[in-house]
C-alpha positions in Angstrom: 15.5 74.1 -18.5 13.8 70.5 -17.4 16.5 68.9 -16.4 15.2 67.0 -13.9 13.1 63.7 -14.6 11.4 61.3 -12.3 14.6 58.8 -12.3 16.6 61.9 -10.6 13.9 62.3 -8.2 14.2 58.4 -7.1 17.4 58.6 -7.0 17.8 61.4 -4.5 15.2 59.7 -2.1 17.2 56.2 -2.4 20.5 57.7 -1.8 19.2 59.8 1.4 17.3 57.1 2.6 20.7 54.5 2.6 23.7 57.1 3.0 25.2 54.8 0.8 25.3 54.6 -3.0 25.9 50.9 -3.8 22.6 50.5 -1.2 20.8 53.3 -3.0 22.0 51.4 -6.7 20.4 47.9 -5.6 17.1 49.9 -4.6 17.4 51.2 -8.0 18.3 48.2 -9.7 21.1 49.8 -11.0 24.7 49.2 -11.1 26.8 51.5 -8.4 28.7 53.2 -11.8 25.3 53.7 -13.3 23.8 55.6 -10.3 27.3 57.6 -9.9 27.3 58.6 -13.4 23.9 59.7 -13.2 24.7 61.4 -10.2 27.1 63.6 -11.5 25.4 64.5 -14.7 22.0 66.1 -12.7 24.9 68.0 -10.1 26.7 68.8 -13.5 23.4 69.8 -15.1 22.0 71.8 -11.9 25.6 73.6 -11.6 24.9 72.7 -7.9 26.0 69.6 -5.0 23.1 67.3 -4.2 25.3 65.5 -1.3 28.3 66.1 0.7 30.6 62.8 0.4 31.6 61.9 3.5 33.5 58.6 4.7 30.7 56.9 5.9 28.1 58.2 3.9 26.5 60.7 1.9 24.8 63.4 3.3 22.4 66.1 1.3 23.4 69.8 0.6 21.1 72.4 1.6 20.1 71.9 -2.3 19.3 68.2 -2.1 16.8 69.0 1.2 15.2 71.0 -0.9 14.9 68.5 -3.7 14.0 65.9 -1.4 11.2 67.5 -0.2 9.9 68.0 -3.7 11.4 64.5 -4.7 8.4 62.5 -1.8 5.6 64.5 -2.8 6.0 64.1 -6.8 7.1 60.2 -6.4 4.3 60.0 -4.0 1.1 61.5 -6.0 2.8 59.6 -8.9 2.8 56.2 -7.2 -0.4 56.5 -6.1 -1.9 57.7 -9.4 -0.2 54.3 -10.8 -1.7 52.7 -8.6 -5.4 53.8 -8.7 -5.4 53.1 -12.5 -4.1 49.8 -12.0 -6.9 48.8 -9.6 -9.3 50.2 -12.1 -7.6 48.6 -15.4 -7.3 45.4 -13.6 -10.7 45.2 -11.3 -8.4 44.5 -7.9 -8.9 41.1 -8.8 -5.8 38.2 -8.4 -3.2 36.6 -6.1 -0.3 37.0 -4.2 1.7 33.7 -3.1 4.9 34.5 -1.1 7.2 32.1 0.2 9.6 32.9 2.7 13.3 31.3 3.8 13.6 32.5 6.9 11.7 32.7 10.3 13.7 36.6 11.1 10.9 37.6 8.3 7.9 37.5 10.5 9.4 40.5 12.3 8.4 42.4 9.7 6.2 40.9 7.3 2.7 41.6 8.9 3.3 45.4 8.9 4.7 44.4 4.8 1.2 42.7 4.6 -0.8 45.6 6.5 0.5 47.8 3.7 -0.2 45.7 0.5 -3.5 45.0 1.7 -5.0 48.5 2.7 -3.8 49.2 -0.6 -4.9 46.4 -3.2 -8.0 45.1 -0.8 -9.3 42.4 -3.2 -6.1 40.6 -3.9 -6.0 37.4 -2.0 -2.8 37.0 0.0 -0.8 34.1 0.7 2.3 33.1 2.9 4.3 30.4 3.7 7.8 28.7 4.3 9.7 28.0 1.6 11.6 24.4 1.3 12.9 24.1 -2.0 12.6 27.2 -3.7 13.4 26.3 -7.3 10.7 23.5 -7.4 7.8 25.8 -5.8 8.7 28.5 -8.8 8.6 26.3 -11.1 5.2 24.5 -9.8 3.9 28.2 -9.1 3.2 27.1 -5.5 4.8 30.9 -4.9 5.2 33.9 -6.7 7.7 35.0 -5.0 10.3 33.4 -2.7 12.4 35.7 0.0 15.4 34.5 1.3 18.8 35.8 2.2 21.0 33.9 -0.6 19.7 33.9 -3.7 17.9 30.2 -4.8 20.2 29.5 -8.2 22.6 31.5 -9.7 21.1 33.7 -12.5 20.0 31.7 -15.6 17.3 31.8 -17.7 14.7 30.7 -15.4 14.9 32.2 -12.5 15.1 35.8 -11.8 16.8 37.4 -7.9 15.9 40.8 -7.2 18.4 42.3 -4.1 15.9 43.8 -1.9 18.1 45.4 1.1 21.1 44.4 3.4 21.3 43.1 6.8 24.2 43.5 9.5 24.2 39.8 11.1 25.9 39.8 15.0 26.6 36.9 17.0 25.0 36.3 19.6 26.6 34.6 23.0 25.5 34.1 27.0 26.5 37.4 29.3 29.8 35.6 30.7 31.2 33.6 27.2 35.0 34.3 27.7 35.2 35.1 24.0 32.8 38.1 24.2 35.7 39.8 25.5 36.7 39.9 22.3 35.6 43.0 19.8 34.4 40.8 17.2 34.5 37.1 16.5 36.4 35.3 14.1 35.3 32.9 11.9 37.9 30.6 13.2 36.2 31.5 16.3 33.2 29.2 15.6 35.1 25.7 15.3 35.2 26.2 18.8 31.7 26.8 19.4 28.9 25.1 19.5 26.1 27.2 16.7 22.1 27.3 17.2 20.6 28.6 14.0 16.8 28.4 12.9 17.7 26.2 9.8 19.6 23.2 9.3 22.6 23.5 8.1 22.0 22.9 4.1 19.6 26.0 5.1 21.9 28.1 6.5 23.4 31.1 4.5 26.1 31.6 7.0 27.1 28.2 7.5 27.0 27.4 3.5 28.5 30.6 2.1 30.8 31.3 5.4 32.3 28.6 7.1 32.1 25.8 4.8 34.0 27.4 1.7 36.8 27.3 4.8 36.4 24.6 6.1 35.3 25.8 9.9 32.9 23.0 11.2 31.4 24.4 14.1 32.4 22.1 17.4 28.0 21.2 17.6 25.6 22.9 15.5 21.9 22.6 16.8 19.0 23.3 14.7 15.9 25.2 16.5 12.8 26.0 14.8 11.7 29.0 17.5 14.0 32.6 17.7 13.3 33.2 21.4 13.8 29.6 22.2 17.4 30.1 20.6 18.0 33.3 22.5 16.8 31.7 25.8 19.4 28.5 24.9 22.4 30.7 24.2 21.2 32.6 27.6 21.7 29.3 29.3 24.9 28.9 28.1 24.2 26.0 25.7 26.1 27.6 22.6 25.6 31.0 20.3 23.6 31.7 16.9 23.5 34.3 14.7 20.8 37.0 14.3 20.1 40.9 12.6 20.9 43.1 14.9 17.5 44.8 14.7 16.2 41.5 16.1 17.4 41.3 19.5 18.3 44.6 19.9 15.3 45.2 22.4 16.9 41.8 24.2 20.6 42.7 24.9 19.2 44.7 27.9 16.3 42.6 29.3 18.3 39.2 28.6 21.8 37.6 29.8 23.2 37.6 26.4 25.6 40.1 24.4 26.1 40.6 20.7 29.7 40.9 18.5 30.1 41.6 15.0 31.0 38.9 13.0 34.6 39.8 11.3 36.6 42.7 12.1 34.6 43.7 8.6 31.1 42.8 10.1 28.8 40.2 7.9 26.3 41.7 6.1 23.8 39.4 3.5 21.7 40.4 1.1 18.2 39.8 0.9 16.6 38.4 -2.3 12.9 38.2 -3.4 13.0 35.4 -6.6 10.6 34.7 -9.4 10.5 32.9 -12.7 12.2 35.3 -14.9 9.2 34.5 -17.4 6.4 35.6 -15.0 4.7 38.8 -15.9 4.8 40.5 -12.5 2.0 42.7 -12.0 1.7 46.0 -10.8 0.9 45.2 -6.9 3.9 42.6 -7.5 6.2 45.6 -8.1 4.3 47.1 -5.2 4.8 44.4 -2.7 9.0 44.4 -3.4 8.3 48.5 -3.0 6.7 48.1 0.2 9.5 45.7 1.5 12.0 48.2 0.7 10.2 51.0 2.8 9.1 49.4 6.0 12.5 47.0 6.6 13.2 47.5 10.2 17.3 46.6 9.2 20.2 48.7 10.9 22.0 49.2 7.6 19.2 49.8 5.1 
């Protein structure tokens, strides 16, 4: 028979983990139409449905659950074998320089770094804050840069690999009058003081959502530390934008509330950028894989 291939097992795991064809396609670096066709083809060959299609998510069928167990074992074994071969061939020597454009990354990057260095103990790891991604990549200050928006349009110079989507919410003082609304409209920000960890020119929300519509906050304040932002919001100095997972534990202990941004919510895609011509080693690829495995998002 021989219908199943490793790509099918990766597909099953990605859809099961995300519950969503679009997010699974991002993880596998495929278009959604290509992934849908791949799933349709293998279900046709197996003569069995692997997922129930519901309005909100893809749910494994009993056959799909059985294959997922098999997929996990096979993929993990294969990846460990590839890593072991790479270690022997390369002697486990090298360096990985990673820049990040967002302070929220420091919530989950230490866990990623721990797993990475357990797998590659002799790879020297360097982490820093990125100010000018295009220049820093060209000057080789960093090999990879993590950003909530691409550093530049796709061209022959840079590549931008999607990592995952994050669900962003607006946090407000508990007694803020606009908190009675079920969601925050973009126009509402023109009547609020917006506190951000980044200057306007580096803020993806301002650049991609507010500025194109001519919306200017009543006042814009840049505060570098997330905890300081939460304290300022709690004290009534303004509102801010945070990933939902980053403030979930604070909602019960701080005088703040959260509301979705727009009726449909706001999701930003995280990317990892690199030079197009750079040859990515196995440990570069494994670093990206670990990020997609460990990031603590609600939406991914």
